[in-house]
Structure formats: C-alpha cells, structure tokens
C-alpha positions as CSV (number, residue, x, y, z in Angstrom):
1,M,0.0,0.0,0.0
2,A,2.9,2.4,0.7
3,E,4.2,2.0,-2.8
4,M,0.7,2.8,-4.2
5,E,0.5,5.9,-2.0
6,K,4.0,6.9,-3.2
7,L,2.9,6.5,-6.8
8,I,-0.3,8.5,-6.2
9,A,1.8,11.3,-4.7
10,E,4.2,11.3,-7.6
11,E,1.3,11.4,-10.1
12,E,-0.4,14.3,-8.2
13,S,2.9,16.2,-8.2
14,A,3.3,15.7,-11.9
15,S,-0.3,16.8,-12.4
16,A,0.3,20.0,-10.5
17,A,3.3,20.8,-12.7
18,E,1.3,19.9,-15.8
19,H,-1.5,22.3,-14.8
20,E,1.0,25.0,-14.2
21,A,2.4,24.4,-17.7
22,L,-1.1,24.5,-19.0
23,V,-1.7,27.9,-17.4
24,E,1.5,29.2,-18.9
25,A,0.6,27.8,-22.4
26,S,-2.8,29.4,-22.1
27,Q,-1.3,32.8,-21.2
28,A,1.0,32.5,-24.2
29,G,-1.9,31.5,-26.5
30,D,-0.1,28.3,-27.6
31,G,-3.1,26.3,-28.9
32,G,-1.1,23.3,-29.8
33,L,0.5,23.0,-26.5
34,I,-2.8,23.7,-24.7
35,A,-4.4,20.8,-26.5
36,S,-1.5,18.5,-25.8
37,L,-1.3,19.4,-22.1
38,S,-5.1,19.2,-21.7
39,K,-5.1,15.6,-23.1
40,S,-2.2,14.6,-21.0
41,A,-3.8,16.2,-17.8
42,H,-7.0,14.4,-18.5
43,D,-5.2,11.0,-19.0
44,R,-3.2,11.6,-15.8
45,A,-6.4,12.4,-13.8
46,E,-7.9,9.1,-15.0
47,R,-4.8,7.3,-13.9
48,I,-4.9,9.0,-10.5
49,D,-8.6,8.1,-10.1
50,A,-7.8,4.4,-11.0
51,L,-4.9,4.3,-8.5
52,Y,-7.2,5.7,-5.7
53,E,-9.8,3.0,-6.5
54,E,-7.1,0.3,-6.4
55,L,-5.8,1.6,-3.1
56,D,-9.3,1.7,-1.7
57,G,-9.7,-2.0,-2.6
58,F,-6.4,-2.9,-1.0
59,T,-7.2,-0.9,2.1
60,R,-10.6,-2.6,2.5
61,R,-9.1,-6.0,2.0
62,Y,-6.4,-5.2,4.7
63,E,-9.1,-4.0,7.1
64,D,-11.2,-7.1,6.5
65,L,-8.2,-9.4,7.1
66,S,-7.1,-7.4,10.2
67,T,-10.6,-7.8,11.6
68,Q,-10.7,-11.5,10.8
69,F,-7.3,-11.9,12.5
70,D,-8.4,-10.1,15.6
71,V,-11.5,-12.3,15.9
72,E,-9.5,-15.4,15.5
73,L,-6.9,-14.2,17.9
74,A,-9.5,-13.4,20.5
75,A,-11.1,-16.8,20.1
76,L,-7.7,-18.3,20.9
77,G,-7.5,-16.2,24.1
78,G,-5.1,-13.6,22.8
79,E,-5.7,-9.9,22.5
80,G,-6.4,-8.2,19.2
81,A,-5.3,-4.7,18.1
82,A,-8.9,-3.7,17.4
C-alpha cells in the first residue's frame, strides 16, 4: 500500500506541474501546447482516479483481514489490536 501511496503522490505532483504548464501555455496563447497538455492532464487524472480506486480496494481487504485476524486471535484467548 505504501508503494501505491507513493505512486499517487508522484502522479499528483506531476499533475500540478502539468496544470502550471497549461496555465502558462494558455497565457502564451499556444493552442497546440494547450491541446497536448489538456489531453495529458485528462489522462493523468484518470490514472490517479484508478490508483485511488485500487488503493481503496487494498485498504478494504487489509481491514477485513485485520478484523478477521483479531476475531481469530480473541477466540484463541489472545488480545487483538482492534
């Protein structure tokens, strides 16, 4: 999960830089660059959304397994972290 969070942070940082470049291209009136950066920004946003969805799935699975472990540990007379 930590690797996924790192990847999301990197993509978000690249997205911020891309948006900054888009503003500069817009101010310069560079239509070709605006179109290219807009497409790239849209694609990156979709990747970021997909990464968040995947991370959510991993997180839910982790929480389910953690709960299951705590229940099984309690049944054995141990103490869980829940």
